[in-house]
N, C-alpha and C positions, 0 to 999 in steps of 0.2 A: 569705525566701529568710535572711534577717539573723538570724530566728527560729531556725532548723533551723543554721547555722554560731557560732550561741551555744550550743545543744544541746551542738553536736558537739566545742566545747573544754572545754566541760562532763566531756562522756564522756572525756575525751583525759584530764583534770586527775584524775576517778575512779579511771582506771584506774592510772594512774600513782603515787596513792598505797598502792593495792593492791596493788598487784605488788610494793611497796616494803618492804610493811607488815612488821616483823620482820628484812627481810634490812642493819643496822645495821651495819655493822665493828665490831672490839673495838677501842678507843681506851683502855682502865682500864692504868694505870701508865706511862704518862710523862711528861713532866717538866710540863707545865702542862696540868690538862684531861685529862689521860691522851693526850696528843698524843705519838706517836713515829714513828719511820717504819720504814715494811714491812719486815719480810725476805723476801720475796719482791722483790727487784729491790732493796733499798734506795733508796726512792724517798718523798717527801712532798710530794705537787701539795694544791694550793690555787687553787680559783677564785673570781675577784675579780667579782663585779656590780658596777657602776656603776650608780647613779642609775635608776632603778626606776618614780619619781613615781606610784608604786602609789595611788589614790583609793578609786571603792567600785564593784570588780569589773566588774562586765556593764554597770553603768549611765557609766561614765565608757569615752568614746570615747580614740579613738588621735589621733595626731599625727603629721604628715608622713610617711604613707604613700602608696604609690602607690593612684589611682582602684579599681583591681582589688581591693586590700584592708581598702578605707577601710569598706566594709559590712559592718555588725557586729563590727567590730575594737572591742578594749575591753581593760580590765587583762587580761583572760582569756588575751588573745596574749601577755603578759608571763608569766603562772606556765604556761603551756603550753611555753614557751618554755625557763624555768628548769628543770622536770621533764626535757626534753629535755637539756640538757644534763649533770645532774645527773647521768642517765642512763650518756652517753656516756663523760662523765671517771671517774665514780666518786670525789672527793677526798676526801682527808683533812680537809679542814676548806675552807669556805664564808667570803667575807668581802663583803659588804655594805659599800662606800664609799661610804654617804653619798645624801641625795637619794630614800632608801627609798622615802618616800612626798610623795607631795606635798601639805601639808596644807592648801592652802588651798582644795585641792577634793575634800576626803574630809569624810563629816559623820560621821565617828568615829573619829579619830587614832588610838586603840589598835587597833581592828579594823579600820582601812588597814595597818597594822605586821604587824598576825596574819597576813593572808592574804599580801601582799607575800612575809612570812617562810615560810609556811606550807609550801612544798614540801620543804625542807630540815629542816622539823621532820619531817614527816611519813617521811621518808628516813631517820631519825634518824642526820641527816648531823651533828657539831659545825660549830657557827656564828660567828664573831664581829661587831661591827659597830662604823660607828662613825658617825657623825649631817653631814648636809648645812648648806646654809642653806636649805632649802625643811623638813625636818622638821616643826619647828616651827611652821608656819605655821596650825595648825590650830588643835582641843578641848585640845592639849595643851604645855606650854610647852618651852623647848631641857630643860633639866632632868628634866622628866616624861616625852619621850620616851625620853632616857637609862636612867630609871629601869625605864618599860616594856619596853625591850630586854634589861635584865638580869634582870627578872623572867620571861622566854621562855621553853619545853623549848630544852633542847640545847644553849643559848647560853654559851658562854666568855666573852660580853661584861663587863666589867668598868667600875663609874660611873666611878671612879678609887682612884689608890694610894693606903691609907689612911694618916692620920698626915699628908699630905702638902699646902700648901697650895696649888693648884694651878688656874691655868683653865681653864674647861670645863669638858664633862662629856665623858667616854668617853676616856681616857689611860690607858693600860695595857698591858702586855707578854704576849705568851704562850711558853714555853718548850717548846721540840718536842726530845723525849730519843733518845737513838739505837736500833738494832736493838735488842728485848729478845733477854736471855741474853748478850748482845756484853761488850765490854770499855767501851763509853762507854752503855751503855743505862740509866744513871741519873744522865748527863751531861746539861745542855742542848747540843744539837752545832747548832741554829737556834735562833734568836730573832727573834720578831716583835713590832712596834712597831706599836702603833697611837694615834693622835693624835686631838684637835677642833683641827680647823683654822679654829673657826669660823663664822660666817655672814657679820653684816655687821659694817664699822667703828663702834666705841662712839664715838669720838674724833671731836667736832664737825671737828675741821681736815682730817681725814684721811678722803674719802670712798671708799666700794667696799666690795670682800668685806674678810671679817677675816683674822686669821695667825694663825698659832702663836705664842706669849707666852713673854714671859723665862724666868716659871716654869715653862712646858711645856718649854721647853727644858733647863732646868736640872733636872727628874729626867729627861730624857734623860741628859741625860751623868753624871748620877750613876748609870743604872740599869747604861746600858752601859759603866762602868767595874768597874763591881762582878760584873756577867756575864763580862767578859774576865779576871778577876780569878780567881775561882772556875773559868774555864774553865782558865786555863793554870797556877793554882797546885794548884788538888786535885787529888787519883788520880784515874783516871792524866794525867798534865800532861800539856799540848798545848803546842806553842810558836808556834801560830797564833792566829790570833782567830776566834773563833766568828763564822760571819756573819750577818747579821742581812737582813731585810725591814720596810718601813715602808711602811704605809698609813694614809691621810687622804684626805681630800674636795677641798682646793684648793688647784690649784698654784703651785706656788713660780715669783718671778719667774723662776727660772733656766731652766723648763721653753720659754722665748722663746727658749734658744740657740742652737736647730734649723733648718737647712733641709732638705730632700728631698735634700742630699750626705752627710749625717751621721746619718740617722736611717733606723727600718726603722716604717714603716705612716706614715698621712697626718694634716698638718694643715691641717685645712678652717674653723677658725674660730679666730679672737684667743685667745691666753693668758689668761684672767679671773684671774687672781690680784692679791694687796691691792696698791695702788696704792703700799704702802712695802715694803721687803725686812725683815724681822725677824733675819735672818741663821740660816736653821733649816739651811738649805744647810751653810755653813760648818760649821754646827755637827756636820752629819753627817759631812762630809770630816773635819775634826777630831778624830772618835771615831776612825774607821774601820772599823766593822765592817757597817754598812750597804751592800749592795753595791748595792739597788734600793728605787726608793721608788715605791708604786702608789698613785694618785688617779683622781678621775673629771674631773663639774662641768663640761665641756668636751665635751660631747655628740658631735663630730663631730671629734673628735681619739684617735687610737689607736697613736700611734707612743711607740717607745722611742728614746730617745737616752743617748748616754753623756757626763757632763762629771764631770773630775777624778776619776773611777774608780766613779759612784754612776751607774747607769743610771736614768733617769726616764723613767715610761712612766705614759701614760693608758691607759686600758680601752675606751673607746669609749661608747656609750649603749646602754643593755642594754630600759630598757624604753619601751615604746607609747604610754606616755601622755606619756612626754619629748618634747621637740621634737629632731626629728632629719635625715633627709634623703629625701626617696623615692628610693628604689630601691636605696637603700643599705643597705645587711642591720644588725642591732641585733645584739650582740654584745656575747664575753665572752673574758676573761681568764685564760687556765690558766699558771702556775709550775708546775715540777717541779725539786724540788730530789735531786737525787741524787749518793749516797753514797759514797765510794771504796773498794772491796773489794784488802785485801790478799792476798798472796802465799798464803794459808794459808786464804781465804776467808772472813774475818770482815772484816762490815763498822765502816768507821771513821769519821773524822769529814767532811765535805760537799766532794765532787769540782768539782758542776757544778751550776752555774743556769740553766736554759734556761726559755722563754715562747713560748707562742703564744696566736691567738684562735680563737674558733668564733662561726661565724656563722649566725643562723635565717634560713637558708633550706634548699632541700628537701634538701638532703645534709647540715646542720649543718657544713659547711665548715671545714677547720681553713686558718688562714691565717696567715702572719709565722712562724714558726716560727723561732727566732734562740738563742744561747747568750749569756745575760748576761753571765755571771762561770765562768772558770774559776780552779781552784788553780792559782797559777803553780809551773813546773817548777822554778824557782828559791825555792820557798815551803818551808813546816817539812815538814821529814816526819814523816808519823805513826806514832807509837812502836807495837812489836809489845805481847801481853800480858805481857812476860817485862822489859818494861821498853827492850827494844834497838832 
């Protein structure tokens, strides 16, 4: 039975790859890596995949599943789920937010990473990644893991900003252009920040996990200020800040600010942040452009909560070799950013940011749909093409 189950998953994976061969969407001409909003619907959709913990494929067993699921369960279940959700959501960008592989259990870390990301590549989707605290525990160093990610097909991941002395690996930003043929076609109307939140503290007197360092925050502040200057000063000038999203792996201490009364989703384990607060949340608040930050790390948490104008969101665990909770479905988070449409029918800047989660159950159930951010009614008005 186990052999037949494994063969079935292999067939599902192969069929999905074949079905999507040659079907990649056009992403040419956008602000960063060809990313831009769709003309039909004026949307840009991001699928977040957190904590796959991929290792050696069919030889790697699942953790924390129901007895009926255990026999024959492996990394291939993770691959099958990824194909399912990619087909269902058809995202414009896939973001892998760390612990993409479980290095300690992978025979060859590079091959494990290739297998983990393979569905996005097979479907010719643009993707980006950051690294967590387990990716480097195998045959590749932390530096080596990020270099491998940067060299893979269809990736928009970057090693680090050029000419900047900065801690970590995989600190970069991507800009998303407006709809082709519109006033904002060649302007970044949505910014995406990716940061390395580290693995473990290297300071003997500070135990626990790593954190976003001062050099990274300095880069973030400089990048944010530059993007806002371009958005408000370059033609066509806009009055409001262009909104941004941030992706990293380890939660900030501020993720512990929520209870059932002020969050959407569940908190089923502690907030495993660094034991010190490096101040990155305050840095984001001061910059003013980040509307939501998305993380992984704590697999049994999948909530969003708003604090001082920023939504702090977990994705929930995705991978079957990662720890989980039997009977609690693996899941992924989707974010859909919507542009505003003028009376004349032209797409302008961002109007709203929404999110929901997809469960790996029989129906690929959608849960916890919510609006994370809406441009306020007292916000700046989008200008028409004639400047009025």
